[in-house]
Structures are given as C-alpha cells and as structure tokens.
N, C-alpha and C positions, 0 to 999 in steps of 0.2 A: 699478396705475398706467396711465393712459391715455397711452401713448407717443406716438401720433399727435398727440394734442393738445399734448403738450409740445413737440412740434417746429414748430408753428406759428410764424409771425414774430410778435414782440412789439414793439409801438410804444411808445416811451417818450416822456414830455413833454419839450418843448424849452423851456428857459428862455432868453430873450434872443434876439436875431437874429444869426446867423453870417454874416460877410462871406465871399462865394465868388468863385471864379475861373469864367471861361468854362467850363472843363472839368467843372464839377460844378454840376448844376442845384439840388440841395438837399444840405445837409450830413446825411448818413444817420444817423438815430436808430433804425434798424431792427436789432434784434438776433436772430439766428439761431443754433440749435444746429447743430453738425457733424452731417453725415450719419452715422448709425450711433452717435450719442452713447449712452453707456450710462447706466442707472438708477443704478449705482453703480460706483465705483472703489476700489481699494485701493492705497495709494500704496506704490511699491517703491523699494528702494535704487537710487539712480542716477538717479531721477527728477528733473526741474526743474519749477518751477511753471509754466513757459512750456509744457513738454511737455504737463502736465496741463490747462492751458487749452486747448491745441490739440485735445484729445481731445474736449472738452465744446463748444467754440465754433468757428465758422468764422472769427471775429475774435478770435483769443486775447488781444489787448491790451485787449480790453473785459472781461476777467475780474473787475475790481473791481465790475462791474454786477451780477454773479450771485453773489460770494462773500459768504457771511454766516457770520462766525466764530461759534462756539458760546460765549457767555458764561459758560457753567457750566464750561468748562476753563480752566486756565492757559494764557497766551499763545495766544489763539485765532487770530491771524495767522501762527502758525508751524505748519507742516505737517511730520509725521514719517512715516518708512516705517512701514506698518501701519496707518496712520490711514485711515478709510473716508469717502469723499466721496460723498454721495448728492444725486442731481439730484430737486428737488421743485418743486411748484407754489406760488405765492402770489398774492396780490391784485395784486402788482406784476409777475407774470411769473415764469419760471424762476429758481430760486435753488439754490446749492450749500450744503448744511449738512454739517458734520463729525461723526463720531464717533470718539473717540480710540481708537487701538488699544492692545493691551496691551504697553506698552513696558516692558523690564525696567529696573530701577535698580539702582545699587550704593549700599548704605549704608556710608559712611564713618565709622568711630568714632575718637576718642569723640565727634564731632561728629554733629548730626542731619541734616546735609545730604544730599539725594538727587541724584545726577548721572545724566542719561539716557545710556545706552550709545550711542543713535543721535543724530545731529546732524539739525536741520531740513533739509529739502531746500532747495536754492538757488533762486533765482528764475530764473536763466538758466545755462547751462553755464559757469561761471567758468573752470575749468581750461582748457576748449577755446577760451575766448575771450582769455584774459590774454596769450598769446604774440603775439596780433595787434593788441592795443591799443597806440597810440602816445602817447607824452607830449610830443610836439611842441607848441609855442606859436605862435600868431599874434601877431606884435609890429608896433609901429611902428618902422621902420628907424632913425629919428633917436634915439630914446630907447634902442633897443636898442645902438646903437653908442657911447652914453655910459655903458653899464654897465661894472662891474668886469671884469677880464679875467685869463688866466693870463699872467704875465710871463716865467717861466722855470722850469725844473726846479731844485730846491734842491740837487741834487747833480750838476748838469751833464749829466745823462743827454740824450741826443738824443731818445728815445723816451719818452713819458709815458703812464702808464695806472694802472690800480688798484694800490694799494700805494705809490705814489710820492709823495714830498713835493715841493710846487711853491711857488714865490713868486707871489703874486696882488696886484694892484694897480689903481688907478683910482679913480674916484668911488664912494664908498660910501654907497648911499641907505639902507642898512638895517643894523640891528645884528645880523642873523641870523648864525648860525654854519654853517648848512647852505645849500649853494648847489648849483644843477643847472648843468651845463655845456653851452653851445648854440653852434652854427655856423649862420649864416643859410643858407637853402635857398632853395626856388622862390618866386617872386612870383606871385601869383594875381590874374588880372585878370577884370573882369565883361563882360558882352556889350557893353556901351557902352565899353569901352576903360579904364574906371575900375579903379584898384588896390583890390582886397578885402582884401588882407593879405599880409605877408611871413612866410613860414614860418620858424621857428627850431627846428632839428633838435636834439633832445636827444642829448648824446654821453655823459652820465656825470654823476657828483655828486661833491662834496668836501665836507669839514668844515674850518673854520677852527680852527687849534690855537694860534696867538699872533699877537699884534700886534708888528710888527717896527717901527712908526713910519713917519711920513711917507707914509701911506697905503698902506704895504706890509703884507702878512700872510703868514703860513706856514700852508699847508693841505695836507691829506692827501686824496689822491684815493682814495674809497670803491667807486667803481664807474665802469667805461667800456665802452662797447659797441665802441669803435674807437680807434685811436692819437689821442691828444690832442696839441695844438701850441699854441706861444705865440701869443696873440691870440683864442684862444677865450674867448667870453664867459660871465658868470656872473649868473644870476638867482636870487634867493632861493628856496629850495625850498618848494613848495607841498604841504600834507598833504592826502591823500584827494581827489587832483584827479578821479580816475576811480572811480565809484562804480557796482557792478554789483548793489546790494542793492535797488534800487527796482524796482517793476513797471512794465514798458513801457507807455506810454499814448499816445494820439494828441494832436497839437498842438491847441491851443484853436481854432485858425482853420484855413481851408483854404489850404495852402501849395503852390507850386510852385517847383522849382529844378532844379540839375543837379549830377552827380558831375563835379567838375573836377579831381580827382587822385586817384592810388591809391598805396598803400603801396610804397615803393621804387621809385617810377616806372615799375611794371610796366604793361604793356599791358591786361591783364585781371585781374579779381579774382574769387576763389572764396569760398564760404562761410566766415564767420568773419574775413575779411581786412578792413582798414580802408579807408575812402574819405574824400575831402575833399569837402565840400559847399560851395555857394555861398549857402547860407541860414545865419543865425545869430540871435543874440539879439534884434537890431533887427527881425528879420521875425517874432518871437514864438516862435521854436524854443527849447526846453529840453532839458536833460539828461533822457534816459528817453524822450523822443518816439520813435515809430516812424514810418517813412515807406515807402511803396510805391516800388519801382523799376520804371520802364518803359523798354522799348526801342522806339525810333521805328522806325514801319513802313518797309518798302521802298518806293521809288519805282517804279512799274511803267506801262506804257503800256496805256491802255484799248484793246482790240481792236476796238472799235466807234468811239469818237470819235477815237482815235488822240491822245488828249491824255494827258500824264503825270499819274498820280494817286498820291498819297501814301497807302499802307494806313494803317489805324489801329494805334496803338502797343499794345504787348502788355505786360502786367504779368509780370515775370520774378522778382521777388522782394521781401525786405523788409528794412530795415536799422534799427538802433538808434543814436540818437544819444548819445554817451557824453561829448563835450566840446564846449563852445559858447563862442565868441567873438562879438564885435559882428557881423561881417558873414560869418563863416564858421563851419564846425563840423567836427568829426570824427564819423563813423559807422562801426559795424561791422555787416557783413552777416549776418542771421540765417538766411536762407533764399535759395534761388535755384533756378531751372529751367535756366539757362544762365549762362555766365560774364557778369559785368557789366563795363563799360568806361566810360572818360571819355566824357561826353556823354549818358549814359542820364539820363532824367528821373526827379526824385524828387517824390512828391506825398503830400499828406495821404491816409491809406487811406479 
C-alpha cells in the first residue's frame, strides 16, 4: 500500500453554494488523514467511534465520508471489538472498509437465536458524558407561568422530594401522567439586548396517580435533584430528549456565535461539561452538530506603532450540540486544550 499517496489531500465535489461569514473565505471540502494514520486498526473494548475516527482523520466528524459498511455482514453500521478496519483507496478517495472479527456467540436452546457476547462500540463516551448533560429547557416566561404546579405536600410535609405524594393543580394542557418539575433560572440576553430565552431548570419528575377533581391531581414524586417546594412548575415529560447515538456532523452552513452560560454558573468549563450557546434552530443548528471553540486573542501594544493590537483568536476545543431550541442550545465539550469560559466564540469547523 502506498501510504504517502493515501495521505495526500482529497478534494470532494461541492454541491450548491454555502453562505459564509467574513471569518471563512471558503467552506472547506478538503479531507485530510490524521498524521500517522494506520493502514488498519483492530477495534478494542472501550473504544468509541469518535476515538477511531480521530485515529484516521484530522477532522473526525467527517467520518461518514470515508466509512463504507460491508454489505456482506449483518448490521454493517455497527462496529464490535475485534473487528478490523482497513484504510483503502478508491476512485472517490480514501475509504474505511471493515472485516468482521471472530465474535463468540451463545446458542440458546431450544431456540435458534444467537446473541453476541460483545456489544457494539458507542459513538461517543456515553458514560463519561451523561453526568454532565442537563435536561433544562428554554421556555417563554408567560406560557411557563401558566403551566400546572405543585400545590402542596399530600401529607403536610414541609420538605418534598422523591417518594413523597403531592397535590398538584393549575391549568392542564395535556392528559399526560408523567411530568417533569421545573423552576425558572437565568434569562439569557443577546448582544443587542434582546431576550434569547428563559431557562427552566429541571428539578425532578413525578407521575400523576389520581384525579381529585376541580383541577387537582394527586401525584408521586419519582425523582428529585434538590428540595422541591410549592409553586414549582410542571411540564409534560419528553421522551428521548437527549440522544447520544448519532454521529457528530458539521452544521450545513457556516455559523458563528458565543458561549453565554456554563453548567451551575461556574466560571470555567472542562472536558465533558455542558455549555449554553446563543445559536439555535433558527440559525440552522441541529442536534449532533459539532462546533469549534475559539478564545479571543489578547490585546497588546505594538512596540513600533504604539497602537493597541488584538492578537488572532486561538482554537481551544470542540463541543457537541445535544439539545436545540429556537434561539439557543446546549452543547457538551468533547475536547479542550485549556478551560473554556463565557464569551468564547463558537464556529463551524
């Protein structure tokens, strides 16, 4: 195999015209392999698809462009420990093809079903990320304050939490029995002073167990992250709001925005922590998009002209967007070279 040949830059065809911001002269369609990318790789237990993509590509989010599932094997999109991934050339540039490893199976009698002993590798490190993902929502204050709420503890307890029965009331816009419990948090404002959204902080969840008439219901609190109180609002439970099974991709257009908030109002964020972004669905952002994080350069004095000069910004990491609203979104940091903070710029890679 001619490795140097494989490592040349491959130019892909571009369909359509992409709108770009001043910071991007052209939307890059050049795909380059990572320095030292191997000719083949044997998948190991503990790998993620993101890790493997980073081994082969400088831009791992472009993995779908070189991944070629083997139609001769069952579930070609699933990769298991022991599978062999090979880097090959094709008329369209570099491709990754897979050879199934020898996975052991367990035969269950009296059925003929076969169950793999190994699970397919995840796309990203789910266990590492899940503790940092937040299920807050961005809401309109007026409609939020018209939602149902906790009225009182059913047993007179002053402290309410998981396992307690409560009486809930208000206007019921849904016949759902599962609700999440929220309390208003920060209001996020744009650069021009316009309100981007009001954050509703998730505190727990409850299930309605009976209808008590006149708009009142009895409910059981099934989960709480802190002490609950009368007046906390209820919103119908949403299933599968956070999906970690998609492969990260780049936005369809060139975007630029900022990190405007961090988890728990911290001053800095590290790898796998959540961020609040001032870009949303109205800007073309979608769940699964990845964005580069940039730190603005320092302002220094030119020793010759004596004028203040702003140094160029520096890329410090990358984040994955996992929850999108109209004008805002939540993202989790995948990689960093230094801590991120409010004010850092986010851009399409």
